[in-house]
TORKOL-4160 file (C-alpha; in steps of 0.2 Angstrom, whole numbers, padded with zeros to 4 digits, m for minus):
270
<pt num="1" X="0000" Y="m0001" Z="0000"/>
<pt num="2" X="0072" Y="0000" Z="m0013"/>
<pt num="3" X="0075" Y="m0010" Z="0002"/>
<pt num="4" X="0068" Y="m0028" Z="0006"/>
<pt num="5" X="0056" Y="m0019" Z="0015"/>
<pt num="6" X="0051" Y="m0006" Z="0003"/>
<pt num="7" X="0045" Y="m0021" Z="m0007"/>
<pt num="8" X="0031" Y="m0024" Z="0006"/>
<pt num="9" X="0015" Y="m0016" Z="0006"/>
<pt num="10" X="0012" Y="0001" Z="0015"/>
<pt num="11" X="0006" Y="m0003" Z="0030"/>
<pt num="12" X="m0007" Y="0009" Z="0030"/>
<pt num="13" X="m0013" Y="0010" Z="0033"/>
<pt num="14" X="m0032" Y="0019" Z="0026"/>
<pt num="15" X="m0055" Y="0006" Z="0012"/>
<pt num="16" X="m0130" Y="m0015" Z="0005"/>
<pt num="17" X="m0146" Y="m0017" Z="0009"/>
<pt num="18" X="m0159" Y="m0006" Z="m0002"/>
<pt num="19" X="m0156" Y="0012" Z="m0001"/>
<pt num="20" X="m0167" Y="0026" Z="m0008"/>
<pt num="21" X="m0164" Y="0031" Z="m0025"/>
<pt num="22" X="m0163" Y="0048" Z="m0019"/>
<pt num="23" X="m0148" Y="0054" Z="m0009"/>
<pt num="24" X="m0149" Y="0071" Z="m0002"/>
<pt num="25" X="m0134" Y="0082" Z="0001"/>
<pt num="26" X="m0134" Y="0079" Z="0021"/>
<pt num="27" X="m0133" Y="0060" Z="0018"/>
<pt num="28" X="m0119" Y="0060" Z="0006"/>
<pt num="29" X="m0109" Y="0074" Z="0018"/>
<pt num="30" X="m0113" Y="0062" Z="0033"/>
<pt num="31" X="m0105" Y="0047" Z="0023"/>
<pt num="32" X="m0090" Y="0058" Z="0019"/>
<pt num="33" X="m0087" Y="0062" Z="0036"/>
<pt num="34" X="m0088" Y="0043" Z="0041"/>
<pt num="35" X="m0076" Y="0040" Z="0026"/>
<pt num="36" X="m0062" Y="0051" Z="0033"/>
<pt num="37" X="m0065" Y="0042" Z="0051"/>
<pt num="38" X="m0053" Y="0025" Z="0049"/>
<pt num="39" X="m0065" Y="0018" Z="0063"/>
<pt num="40" X="m0082" Y="0024" Z="0059"/>
<pt num="41" X="m0097" Y="0011" Z="0060"/>
<pt num="42" X="m0098" Y="0010" Z="0043"/>
<pt num="43" X="m0095" Y="m0006" Z="0031"/>
<pt num="44" X="m0084" Y="m0001" Z="0016"/>
<pt num="45" X="m0075" Y="m0009" Z="0003"/>
<pt num="46" X="m0060" Y="0004" Z="m0003"/>
<pt num="47" X="m0052" Y="m0003" Z="m0019"/>
<pt num="48" X="m0037" Y="0009" Z="m0020"/>
<pt num="49" X="m0026" Y="0008" Z="m0036"/>
<pt num="50" X="m0010" Y="0015" Z="m0033"/>
<pt num="51" X="0005" Y="0018" Z="m0047"/>
<pt num="52" X="0023" Y="0022" Z="m0042"/>
<pt num="53" X="0037" Y="0028" Z="m0053"/>
<pt num="54" X="0055" Y="0033" Z="m0053"/>
<pt num="55" X="0061" Y="0016" Z="m0044"/>
<pt num="56" X="0077" Y="0009" Z="m0046"/>
<pt num="57" X="0095" Y="0017" Z="m0049"/>
<pt num="58" X="0090" Y="0023" Z="m0068"/>
<pt num="59" X="0072" Y="0029" Z="m0062"/>
<pt num="60" X="0065" Y="0017" Z="m0075"/>
<pt num="61" X="0055" Y="0005" Z="m0064"/>
<pt num="62" X="0039" Y="0006" Z="m0058"/>
<pt num="63" X="0025" Y="m0002" Z="m0047"/>
<pt num="64" X="0006" Y="m0004" Z="m0049"/>
<pt num="65" X="m0003" Y="m0010" Z="m0032"/>
<pt num="66" X="m0023" Y="m0013" Z="m0031"/>
<pt num="67" X="m0026" Y="m0014" Z="m0011"/>
<pt num="68" X="m0042" Y="m0022" Z="m0008"/>
<pt num="69" X="m0046" Y="m0015" Z="0009"/>
<pt num="70" X="m0063" Y="m0022" Z="0019"/>
<pt num="71" X="m0068" Y="m0012" Z="0034"/>
<pt num="72" X="m0081" Y="m0021" Z="0044"/>
<pt num="73" X="m0086" Y="m0012" Z="0062"/>
<pt num="74" X="m0092" Y="m0025" Z="0074"/>
<pt num="75" X="m0102" Y="m0020" Z="0090"/>
<pt num="76" X="m0098" Y="m0029" Z="0104"/>
<pt num="77" X="m0110" Y="m0021" Z="0118"/>
<pt num="78" X="m0117" Y="m0005" Z="0123"/>
<pt num="79" X="m0100" Y="0004" Z="0125"/>
<pt num="80" X="m0088" Y="m0003" Z="0111"/>
<pt num="81" X="m0085" Y="m0007" Z="0092"/>
<pt num="82" X="m0072" Y="m0019" Z="0084"/>
<pt num="83" X="m0067" Y="m0013" Z="0067"/>
<pt num="84" X="m0057" Y="m0026" Z="0056"/>
<pt num="85" X="m0047" Y="m0018" Z="0043"/>
<pt num="86" X="m0039" Y="m0029" Z="0030"/>
<pt num="87" X="m0027" Y="m0024" Z="0018"/>
<pt num="88" X="m0024" Y="m0037" Z="0003"/>
<pt num="89" X="m0012" Y="m0029" Z="m0011"/>
<pt num="90" X="m0010" Y="m0037" Z="m0029"/>
<pt num="91" X="0006" Y="m0030" Z="m0037"/>
<pt num="92" X="0012" Y="m0030" Z="m0053"/>
<pt num="93" X="0031" Y="m0022" Z="m0054"/>
<pt num="94" X="0045" Y="m0020" Z="m0067"/>
<pt num="95" X="0063" Y="m0015" Z="m0064"/>
<pt num="96" X="0062" Y="m0011" Z="m0046"/>
<pt num="97" X="0081" Y="m0014" Z="m0047"/>
<pt num="98" X="0094" Y="m0020" Z="m0059"/>
<pt num="99" X="0090" Y="m0037" Z="m0065"/>
<pt num="100" X="0073" Y="m0039" Z="m0056"/>
<pt num="101" X="0063" Y="m0042" Z="m0072"/>
<pt num="102" X="0043" Y="m0040" Z="m0069"/>
<pt num="103" X="0033" Y="m0049" Z="m0056"/>
<pt num="104" X="0014" Y="m0049" Z="m0054"/>
<pt num="105" X="0004" Y="m0058" Z="m0039"/>
<pt num="106" X="m0001" Y="m0055" Z="m0021"/>
<pt num="107" X="0008" Y="m0046" Z="m0008"/>
<pt num="108" X="0007" Y="m0049" Z="0009"/>
<pt num="109" X="m0008" Y="m0046" Z="0019"/>
<pt num="110" X="m0010" Y="m0033" Z="0033"/>
<pt num="111" X="m0025" Y="m0037" Z="0046"/>
<pt num="112" X="m0028" Y="m0023" Z="0059"/>
<pt num="113" X="m0042" Y="m0026" Z="0073"/>
<pt num="114" X="m0046" Y="m0010" Z="0081"/>
<pt num="115" X="m0057" Y="m0009" Z="0098"/>
<pt num="116" X="m0065" Y="0009" Z="0101"/>
<pt num="117" X="m0077" Y="0016" Z="0113"/>
<pt num="118" X="m0094" Y="0021" Z="0104"/>
<pt num="119" X="m0094" Y="0038" Z="0114"/>
<pt num="120" X="m0083" Y="0052" Z="0111"/>
<pt num="121" X="m0071" Y="0059" Z="0124"/>
<pt num="122" X="m0076" Y="0075" Z="0132"/>
<pt num="123" X="m0066" Y="0085" Z="0120"/>
<pt num="124" X="m0072" Y="0077" Z="0107"/>
<pt num="125" X="m0060" Y="0064" Z="0101"/>
<pt num="126" X="m0062" Y="0047" Z="0097"/>
<pt num="127" X="m0049" Y="0033" Z="0097"/>
<pt num="128" X="m0045" Y="0015" Z="0095"/>
<pt num="129" X="m0032" Y="0001" Z="0100"/>
<pt num="130" X="m0028" Y="m0015" Z="0095"/>
<pt num="131" X="m0016" Y="m0029" Z="0086"/>
<pt num="132" X="m0011" Y="m0029" Z="0069"/>
<pt num="133" X="m0005" Y="m0044" Z="0059"/>
<pt num="134" X="0007" Y="m0047" Z="0045"/>
<pt num="135" X="0002" Y="m0062" Z="0036"/>
<pt num="136" X="0014" Y="m0069" Z="0021"/>
<pt num="137" X="0001" Y="m0071" Z="0007"/>
<pt num="138" X="0013" Y="m0066" Z="m0006"/>
<pt num="139" X="0015" Y="m0076" Z="m0022"/>
<pt num="140" X="0032" Y="m0070" Z="m0028"/>
<pt num="141" X="0047" Y="m0068" Z="m0016"/>
<pt num="142" X="0051" Y="m0050" Z="m0023"/>
<pt num="143" X="0030" Y="m0045" Z="m0018"/>
<pt num="144" X="0034" Y="m0049" Z="m0001"/>
<pt num="145" X="0045" Y="m0053" Z="0016"/>
<pt num="146" X="0039" Y="m0072" Z="0018"/>
<pt num="147" X="0039" Y="m0069" Z="0037"/>
<pt num="148" X="0023" Y="m0068" Z="0050"/>
<pt num="149" X="0023" Y="m0053" Z="0059"/>
<pt num="150" X="0013" Y="m0043" Z="0073"/>
<pt num="151" X="0012" Y="m0028" Z="0084"/>
<pt num="152" X="0001" Y="m0014" Z="0091"/>
<pt num="153" X="m0010" Y="m0003" Z="0081"/>
<pt num="154" X="m0019" Y="0013" Z="0086"/>
<pt num="155" X="m0028" Y="0028" Z="0080"/>
<pt num="156" X="m0035" Y="0044" Z="0087"/>
<pt num="157" X="m0045" Y="0059" Z="0078"/>
<pt num="158" X="m0056" Y="0073" Z="0080"/>
<pt num="159" X="m0070" Y="0079" Z="0069"/>
<pt num="160" X="m0076" Y="0097" Z="0071"/>
<pt num="161" X="m0093" Y="0105" Z="0066"/>
<pt num="162" X="m0084" Y="0115" Z="0055"/>
<pt num="163" X="m0080" Y="0100" Z="0043"/>
<pt num="164" X="m0061" Y="0096" Z="0048"/>
<pt num="165" X="m0056" Y="0078" Z="0052"/>
<pt num="166" X="m0039" Y="0077" Z="0060"/>
<pt num="167" X="m0029" Y="0065" Z="0068"/>
<pt num="168" X="m0014" Y="0051" Z="0067"/>
<pt num="169" X="m0014" Y="0031" Z="0063"/>
<pt num="170" X="0002" Y="0021" Z="0067"/>
<pt num="171" X="0007" Y="0002" Z="0071"/>
<pt num="172" X="0023" Y="m0006" Z="0072"/>
<pt num="173" X="0026" Y="m0023" Z="0064"/>
<pt num="174" X="0040" Y="m0035" Z="0071"/>
<pt num="175" X="0043" Y="m0052" Z="0062"/>
<pt num="176" X="0042" Y="m0068" Z="0074"/>
<pt num="177" X="0043" Y="m0082" Z="0061"/>
<pt num="178" X="0045" Y="m0087" Z="0042"/>
<pt num="179" X="0059" Y="m0089" Z="0030"/>
<pt num="180" X="0076" Y="m0088" Z="0040"/>
<pt num="181" X="0083" Y="m0082" Z="0025"/>
<pt num="182" X="0074" Y="m0067" Z="0024"/>
<pt num="183" X="0078" Y="m0051" Z="0034"/>
<pt num="184" X="0068" Y="m0048" Z="0049"/>
<pt num="185" X="0054" Y="m0034" Z="0048"/>
<pt num="186" X="0055" Y="m0023" Z="0062"/>
<pt num="187" X="0045" Y="m0007" Z="0056"/>
<pt num="188" X="0035" Y="0009" Z="0062"/>
<pt num="189" X="0020" Y="0014" Z="0052"/>
<pt num="190" X="0012" Y="0032" Z="0055"/>
<pt num="191" X="0000" Y="0041" Z="0046"/>
<pt num="192" X="m0005" Y="0059" Z="0052"/>
<pt num="193" X="m0020" Y="0065" Z="0042"/>
<pt num="194" X="m0031" Y="0079" Z="0038"/>
<pt num="195" X="m0047" Y="0082" Z="0029"/>
<pt num="196" X="m0058" Y="0096" Z="0026"/>
<pt num="197" X="m0076" Y="0093" Z="0021"/>
<pt num="198" X="m0082" Y="0105" Z="0006"/>
<pt num="199" X="m0100" Y="0099" Z="0007"/>
<pt num="200" X="m0112" Y="0088" Z="m0003"/>
<pt num="201" X="m0100" Y="0074" Z="0000"/>
<pt num="202" X="m0084" Y="0082" Z="m0007"/>
<pt num="203" X="m0068" Y="0082" Z="0003"/>
<pt num="204" X="m0050" Y="0086" Z="0000"/>
<pt num="205" X="m0036" Y="0076" Z="0011"/>
<pt num="206" X="m0020" Y="0076" Z="0015"/>
<pt num="207" X="m0008" Y="0065" Z="0025"/>
<pt num="208" X="0010" Y="0058" Z="0026"/>
<pt num="209" X="0011" Y="0038" Z="0025"/>
<pt num="210" X="0027" Y="0036" Z="0034"/>
<pt num="211" X="0036" Y="0020" Z="0037"/>
<pt num="212" X="0051" Y="0019" Z="0047"/>
<pt num="213" X="0062" Y="0003" Z="0044"/>
<pt num="214" X="0073" Y="m0001" Z="0061"/>
<pt num="215" X="0083" Y="m0014" Z="0053"/>
<pt num="216" X="0089" Y="m0003" Z="0038"/>
<pt num="217" X="0088" Y="0013" Z="0048"/>
<pt num="218" X="0078" Y="0021" Z="0033"/>
<pt num="219" X="0062" Y="0031" Z="0031"/>
<pt num="220" X="0050" Y="0030" Z="0017"/>
<pt num="221" X="0037" Y="0045" Z="0017"/>
<pt num="222" X="0026" Y="0049" Z="0004"/>
<pt num="223" X="0015" Y="0064" Z="0006"/>
<pt num="224" X="m0003" Y="0062" Z="m0002"/>
<pt num="225" X="m0015" Y="0074" Z="m0008"/>
<pt num="226" X="m0032" Y="0068" Z="m0012"/>
<pt num="227" X="m0049" Y="0074" Z="m0018"/>
<pt num="228" X="m0064" Y="0063" Z="m0015"/>
<pt num="229" X="m0084" Y="0064" Z="m0019"/>
<pt num="230" X="m0098" Y="0052" Z="m0013"/>
<pt num="231" X="m0110" Y="0047" Z="m0027"/>
<pt num="232" X="m0120" Y="0032" Z="m0032"/>
<pt num="233" X="m0122" Y="0020" Z="m0046"/>
<pt num="234" X="m0141" Y="0014" Z="m0046"/>
<pt num="235" X="m0144" Y="0009" Z="m0029"/>
<pt num="236" X="m0125" Y="0007" Z="m0024"/>
<pt num="237" X="m0118" Y="0020" Z="m0016"/>
<pt num="238" X="m0099" Y="0024" Z="m0019"/>
<pt num="239" X="m0085" Y="0035" Z="m0017"/>
<pt num="240" X="m0072" Y="0042" Z="m0030"/>
<pt num="241" X="m0055" Y="0049" Z="m0024"/>
<pt num="242" X="m0040" Y="0054" Z="m0036"/>
<pt num="243" X="m0024" Y="0059" Z="m0030"/>
<pt num="244" X="m0005" Y="0063" Z="m0030"/>
<pt num="245" X="0009" Y="0059" Z="m0020"/>
<pt num="246" X="0028" Y="0065" Z="m0017"/>
<pt num="247" X="0039" Y="0055" Z="m0007"/>
<pt num="248" X="0048" Y="0067" Z="0003"/>
<pt num="249" X="0061" Y="0052" Z="0010"/>
<pt num="250" X="0063" Y="0035" Z="0002"/>
<pt num="251" X="0078" Y="0022" Z="0000"/>
<pt num="252" X="0090" Y="0027" Z="m0014"/>
<pt num="253" X="0082" Y="0016" Z="m0027"/>
<pt num="254" X="0064" Y="0019" Z="m0020"/>
<pt num="255" X="0050" Y="0027" Z="m0029"/>
<pt num="256" X="0050" Y="0047" Z="m0032"/>
<pt num="257" X="0032" Y="0050" Z="m0036"/>
<pt num="258" X="0016" Y="0043" Z="m0037"/>
<pt num="259" X="m0004" Y="0042" Z="m0042"/>
<pt num="260" X="m0018" Y="0036" Z="m0033"/>
<pt num="261" X="m0037" Y="0031" Z="m0037"/>
<pt num="262" X="m0050" Y="0025" Z="m0024"/>
<pt num="263" X="m0067" Y="0018" Z="m0028"/>
<pt num="264" X="m0075" Y="0013" Z="m0013"/>
<pt num="265" X="m0092" Y="0002" Z="m0010"/>
<pt num="266" X="m0102" Y="0010" Z="0005"/>
<pt num="267" X="m0115" Y="0000" Z="0015"/>
<pt num="268" X="m0121" Y="0013" Z="0026"/>
<pt num="269" X="m0134" Y="0005" Z="0041"/>
<pt num="270" X="m0151" Y="0008" Z="0036"/>
């Protein structure tokens, strides 16, 4: 969602019953607000397509990654929700380093579980915390780390009456099993984010998806800017988002720039 760690998916971490044919502006606005909240009580299936260019010593390598990211909230009593967020990457890459050729297939899966109180804090913040798991589902050794991993994940954010959403998401993954010939994984992911509702389901957003590889002592820091719109296709509620990113910091042979498009299926409660 470079070094061996750089070939793994970015940990992002970020994605129907019958609904009325007519969607009012306040409905799309409410859905846009929920989409800006990683732990909202909204079932959604984001299909996030990323393109990263300028990879390799001659800047001629590139990578497409389609992240399938279902988000499923589950009520676990009067006071708590559990939000399951899964990232399943499908990748196509070529010339990511000299002699690498091309690869296509699944990358490693990241499964996160957030336990979040239903009530806001006195200052209007919401938060969630839980475990994150790295599952070695890659179908090619150059698309994953061939390691099992686990660690903590958490998020905290605040949404204002003026349409702002701001907060941060983090996780840290340590590998604990897998191929002994592959490098250990010890990485921190930090994603501060900011979004501004423009009304009628339109939103602009910005985020840093920073990963620090403690084994290699290297930051990877793409800065993302995006624009999204909640809409519908027939009876199906959807969201479209497009954006660009620039890598403020990356390994020597890492990507320099990228683009992103997200198509999200939305399943609000009746």
